[in-house]
C-alpha positions in Angstrom: 114.2 73.3 102.9 113.7 77.0 102.1 111.3 79.0 104.3 109.1 81.2 102.2 106.2 83.6 102.6 103.5 84.4 100.0 102.4 87.9 99.3 99.2 88.5 97.3 97.3 91.7 96.5 94.3 92.8 94.5 93.3 96.4 94.0 89.5 96.4 94.8 87.2 94.8 97.3 85.3 92.8 94.7 88.5 91.1 93.4 89.8 87.8 94.8 93.4 87.0 95.6 92.8 83.3 96.2 94.1 82.3 92.8 97.4 84.0 93.4 97.7 82.2 96.8 96.8 78.8 95.3 99.2 79.1 92.4 102.1 80.1 94.6 101.2 77.4 97.2 101.4 74.8 94.4 104.8 76.2 93.2 106.2 76.1 96.8 105.1 72.5 97.5 106.5 71.3 94.1 109.8 72.8 95.0 109.9 71.5 98.6 109.5 75.0 100.2 108.0 75.5 103.6 105.3 78.2 103.5 105.8 80.0 106.8 103.1 82.7 106.4 100.7 84.1 103.8 100.1 87.9 103.5 97.2 89.2 101.4 95.4 92.5 101.1 92.9 94.4 99.0 94.5 97.8 98.3 95.7 99.9 95.4 99.3 99.1 94.3 100.0 102.8 94.0 99.4 103.4 97.7 102.4 104.5 99.8 104.3 101.6 101.5 103.3 103.0 104.9 99.6 102.9 103.9 99.7 99.1 103.1 99.4 97.3 106.4 100.0 93.7 105.0 103.0 94.7 102.9 104.6 96.4 106.0 103.8 93.4 108.1 105.3 91.1 105.6 108.5 93.1 105.3 108.9 93.1 109.1 108.1 89.5 109.4 110.7 88.2 106.9 113.4 90.3 108.6 112.6 88.8 112.0 111.9 85.1 111.0 114.8 84.0 108.8 112.7 83.8 105.7 114.6 82.9 102.5 112.1 84.1 99.8 109.0 86.1 99.2 106.7 84.6 96.5 104.6 86.9 94.3 102.6 86.2 91.2 104.0 89.3 89.4 105.9 92.5 90.2 102.8 94.7 90.2 101.5 92.8 93.2 104.3 94.3 95.2 103.9 97.8 93.8 102.6 99.6 90.8 104.9 102.6 90.9 108.5 102.4 89.8 109.9 104.0 92.9 107.8 101.9 95.3 108.6 98.7 93.5 112.4 99.2 93.5 112.4 100.4 97.1 110.5 97.4 98.3 112.7 94.9 96.4 115.9 96.7 97.5 114.8 96.6 101.1 114.1 92.8 100.9 117.4 92.2 99.1 119.3 94.1 101.7 118.0 91.7 104.3 119.1 88.7 102.1 115.5 87.9 101.2 114.9 87.0 97.6 111.7 87.8 95.7 110.5 85.1 93.4 108.3 86.5 90.6 106.2 83.7 89.3 105.1 85.0 85.8 108.7 85.7 85.0 110.1 82.6 86.7 113.0 84.6 88.1 114.4 85.6 91.5 116.0 88.9 92.6 118.8 87.1 94.5 121.1 84.2 93.4 121.5 81.1 95.5 124.5 82.7 97.3 122.3 85.8 98.2 123.9 88.1 95.6 121.8 90.5 93.5 120.6 88.8 90.3 121.5 91.3 87.5 119.0 89.8 85.0 116.2 90.1 87.5 117.2 93.7 88.3 117.1 94.5 84.6 113.7 92.9 84.0 112.1 94.6 87.0 113.4 98.0 85.9 112.2 97.5 82.4 108.7 96.3 83.5 108.3 99.2 85.9 109.4 101.6 83.2 106.9 100.1 80.8 104.2 100.4 83.4 105.0 104.1 83.8 104.8 104.6 80.1 101.4 102.9 80.0 100.2 105.1 82.8 101.4 108.1 80.9 99.6 106.9 77.8 96.4 106.5 79.8 96.8 110.1 81.2 97.3 111.4 77.7 94.1 109.7 76.4 92.3 111.2 79.4 93.7 114.6 78.7 92.7 114.3 75.0 89.2 113.3 76.0 88.9 116.1 78.5 89.9 118.7 75.9 87.4 117.2 73.4 84.7 117.5 76.1 85.5 121.1 76.7 85.7 121.8 72.9 82.2 120.5 72.6 80.7 122.7 75.2 81.3 120.6 78.4 81.7 122.4 81.7 84.1 121.2 84.4 86.0 122.6 87.3 86.1 123.1 91.0 83.5 125.1 92.9 84.3 128.7 93.4 86.5 129.2 96.4 87.7 125.5 96.5 91.3 124.7 97.1 92.7 121.4 98.2 94.1 121.8 101.7 97.8 121.2 102.3 97.4 117.8 104.2 95.3 116.4 101.3 98.0 117.5 98.9 100.7 115.9 101.0 98.8 112.6 101.1 98.0 112.6 97.4 101.6 113.4 96.3 103.6 111.5 98.9 105.8 109.9 96.3 106.6 113.3 94.7 107.4 114.7 98.2 109.8 111.8 98.8 111.6 112.5 95.6 111.8 116.3 96.3 113.4 115.6 99.6 115.9 113.4 97.9 116.9 116.3 95.7 115.4 115.2 92.4 114.8 118.0 89.9 111.2 118.9 89.1 111.7 117.7 85.5 113.0 114.4 86.6 110.2 113.9 89.1 107.7 114.7 86.3 109.2 111.9 84.2 108.9 109.4 87.1 105.4 110.3 88.4 103.8 112.2 85.6 102.9 115.0 88.0 102.9 118.4 86.2 105.7 120.8 87.0 103.2 123.5 88.2 101.7 121.0 90.7 105.2 120.0 91.9 105.9 123.7 92.5 102.8 123.9 94.7 103.8 120.8 96.5 107.3 122.1 97.1 105.9 125.3 98.6 103.9 123.4 101.3 106.6 121.0 102.3 
């Protein structure tokens, strides 16, 4: 019998992850899997991996306890950013731990522990679609902002305010990671939707 763990996540404190756990538990029992542990947390899916205690605990646990699979209800439960999602799945796959994605009914590894190319393609496409949607939301927000200003609205920081370097580093941790890997500003902008001017500021404080 396969040893598996369940990972569930919701974004806010008033949300409940019990449905995810119950659905995945039912799936595991129907398929004669042993649920070794359940990990669940209430945290934004865009948080850095190091800021998600249960995700880190799950990753370390599966590496040390001969776990075969991680069960999740959908890819966004693992991460909502393209970079974070692909990094998490790659890390698990490198340790021969497959990720079963319930809403797609697909696994990231085959039975012989090889990377499943169809799963890789679907995950990449879904994360790219999520990024496009995030870009569309930002564009709608930008349009609303401009309309607000056009109609006499007043916004802006208080005089003399400037975000300190540590706050910038925390907010743009994913961008810093890509900068350190040598990605160009334009490519990072496409991945994270952070403006080039902001990326230049980030680069200056690294």
